[in-house]
Structure formats: C-alpha cells, structure tokens
C-alpha positions in Angstrom: -20.0 135.9 -111.4 -16.8 133.8 -111.9 -15.7 131.9 -114.9 -15.6 128.8 -112.7 -19.2 128.6 -111.5 -18.4 126.7 -108.3 -16.3 129.6 -107.1 -19.5 131.5 -106.3 -20.7 128.6 -104.2 -17.4 128.3 -102.4 -17.1 132.0 -101.7 -20.7 132.0 -100.3 -19.8 129.0 -98.1 -16.7 130.6 -96.8 -18.4 134.0 -96.2 -21.2 132.3 -94.2 -18.7 130.2 -92.2 -16.7 133.3 -91.2 -13.3 132.1 -89.8 -13.8 128.4 -90.4 -11.2 126.6 -92.4 -12.1 124.0 -95.0 -9.9 121.3 -96.7 -10.2 120.7 -100.4 -11.9 117.3 -99.7 -14.5 119.0 -97.5 -15.2 121.6 -100.3 -15.6 118.7 -102.7 -18.2 117.0 -100.5 -20.1 120.3 -100.0 -20.1 121.3 -103.7 -20.4 117.9 -105.3 -17.9 118.7 -108.0 -14.5 117.2 -108.7 -11.4 117.9 -106.7 -9.7 119.6 -109.7 -12.6 122.0 -110.2 -12.7 122.9 -106.5 -8.9 123.4 -106.5 -9.1 125.7 -109.6 -11.9 127.7 -108.0 -10.0 128.1 -104.7 -6.9 129.1 -106.7 -8.9 131.7 -108.5 -10.3 133.1 -105.3 -6.8 133.2 -103.8 -5.5 135.0 -106.9 -8.2 137.6 -106.4 -7.2 138.0 -102.8 -10.6 137.0 -101.3 -9.4 133.7 -99.7 -6.1 132.6 -98.3 -4.7 129.1 -98.9 -2.9 127.6 -96.0 -1.0 124.4 -96.9 -0.6 121.8 -94.2 1.7 118.7 -94.2 
C-alpha cells in the first residue's frame, strides 16, 4: 500500500498492539530492516496522521 513497504508491516504491528509504544530499535528488530528505512516508514505514517511520534530524551 505504501511506497515504503515496511510501513504496512509497522502499521499492522501498531494496530495489533493497540496502545503499546515502540522504540525505533524495537521496530528494527521486529521488521528486520535498517534503522533508516524504519525511521522513514514511521515518518511517513506520522505525516499521514496514523501514528504519533513521541520523542524521549
């Protein structure tokens, strides 16, 4: 569905996990793709308004 294929996987994971928060490293482990690809996918989903990024120190 998305131009970044892993975005589908991440969206499915987040939908199934309901209110659970994930870090980028956790999403990298689950999807088995690079950090930069995961980050781009998460940014795309954030731009579309389907996820919310919460930055922590």
